[in-house]
C-alpha positions as CSV (number, residue, x, y, z in Angstrom):
1,L,-4.0,-12.1,7.2
2,T,-3.8,-14.4,4.3
3,L,-5.1,-14.1,0.7
4,K,-7.7,-16.8,1.6
5,T,-8.9,-14.8,4.5
6,L,-9.1,-11.6,2.4
7,K,-11.5,-13.3,0.0
8,T,-14.0,-13.9,2.8
9,F,-14.3,-10.2,3.8
10,K,-17.7,-8.7,3.1
11,F,-16.6,-5.4,1.6
12,H,-20.0,-5.0,0.0
13,L,-21.5,-4.3,3.5
14,A,-19.3,-1.3,4.1
15,D,-20.5,2.2,3.5
16,F,-17.1,3.1,2.3
17,I,-13.6,1.7,2.3
18,S,-10.1,3.3,2.6
19,L,-7.0,1.9,1.1
20,D,-3.4,2.7,2.2
21,L,-0.3,1.4,0.4
22,E,3.2,1.4,1.6
23,L,5.8,1.3,-1.1
24,T,9.6,0.8,-1.4
25,G,9.8,4.4,-2.5
26,I,7.4,7.3,-3.4
27,S,9.1,10.4,-4.4
28,P,8.7,11.5,-8.0
29,K,11.7,13.6,-9.1
30,G,11.4,17.2,-10.2
31,N,7.8,18.2,-9.4
32,S,7.0,21.8,-10.3
33,I,4.0,23.9,-9.6
34,L,4.0,24.6,-13.4
35,D,3.5,20.9,-14.3
36,T,0.4,20.1,-16.2
37,T,-1.9,17.4,-15.0
38,E,-0.6,15.1,-17.7
39,I,3.1,15.7,-16.7
40,R,2.3,15.2,-13.0
41,Y,0.4,12.0,-13.7
42,N,3.3,10.6,-15.8
43,K,5.8,11.4,-13.0
44,Y,3.7,9.5,-10.5
45,R,3.0,6.7,-12.9
46,Q,6.8,6.2,-13.4
47,T,7.2,6.2,-9.6
48,A,4.5,3.5,-9.3
49,E,6.2,1.4,-12.0
50,K,9.6,1.7,-10.3
51,F,8.7,0.9,-6.7
52,K,7.0,-2.1,-5.2
53,I,4.0,-2.3,-2.9
54,I,5.1,-3.9,0.4
55,S,2.1,-3.4,2.6
56,V,-1.6,-2.9,2.1
57,G,-4.0,-1.5,4.6
58,I,-7.8,-1.7,4.1
59,T,-10.3,-0.3,6.5
60,T,-14.1,-0.8,6.1
61,F,-16.5,1.8,7.5
62,I,-20.1,1.1,8.4
63,K,-22.2,4.1,9.3
64,N,-24.1,3.6,12.6
65,S,-25.3,7.2,12.8
66,E,-24.4,10.7,11.5
67,T,-21.4,10.8,13.8
68,D,-20.6,7.2,14.6
69,F,-18.9,4.5,12.4
70,T,-17.7,1.0,13.0
71,C,-14.3,0.7,11.5
72,K,-12.4,-2.6,10.8
73,P,-8.8,-2.3,9.7
74,Y,-7.0,-5.1,7.9
75,N,-3.3,-5.0,7.1
76,F,-1.1,-7.4,5.1
77,Y,2.3,-7.6,3.7
78,V,2.9,-8.1,0.0
79,F,6.1,-9.9,-1.1
80,P,7.0,-11.1,-4.7
81,E,6.4,-14.8,-5.4
82,E,9.5,-16.9,-5.8
83,N,8.2,-18.1,-9.2
84,S,7.8,-14.6,-10.6
85,G,11.2,-14.6,-12.2
86,N,13.9,-12.6,-10.4
87,P,12.2,-9.3,-9.7
88,Q,14.3,-6.4,-8.5
89,I,13.2,-4.4,-5.5
90,N,14.3,-0.7,-5.6
91,W,14.4,1.1,-2.3
92,E,14.5,4.8,-1.3
93,L,16.3,5.2,2.1
94,G,13.5,7.5,3.2
95,A,10.9,4.7,2.6
96,I,13.0,2.2,4.7
97,I,13.3,4.7,7.5
98,F,9.6,5.7,7.4
99,N,8.5,2.0,7.5
100,R,11.0,1.1,10.2
101,D,9.9,4.1,12.3
102,H,6.2,2.9,11.9
103,Q,7.0,-0.6,13.1
104,M,7.2,-2.3,9.7
105,D,8.2,-5.9,10.4
106,F,10.6,-6.6,7.6
107,N,11.0,-10.3,8.6
108,K,7.2,-10.8,8.4
109,W,7.2,-9.0,5.0
110,I,9.8,-11.4,3.7
111,N,8.6,-14.6,5.4
112,K,4.9,-14.1,5.5
113,G,4.0,-11.7,2.8
114,I,1.4,-12.8,0.3
């Protein structure tokens, strides 16, 4: 999947769309059941700023009937551009293991990521 191909998708025809992101890490530190919504939001915001998106999954759903849908999944790797400075990529070991165990192709991510 390339960015050029992604631009040709007809997302407006879907009844709904799901989005799944894989990141180089995910775990906000120190969550508590006593956190307010604002505190929890800030913890997750900091996590999103620290870790990079490495894979995007998009699935379109077209409703055929009450119990039947046509689903079309699209997946692509996201890798920083060479001309974007010298960005750092922070990893959590758990994220590496999770992605490895779910057949993440790290070579494709590096060599073919958009």
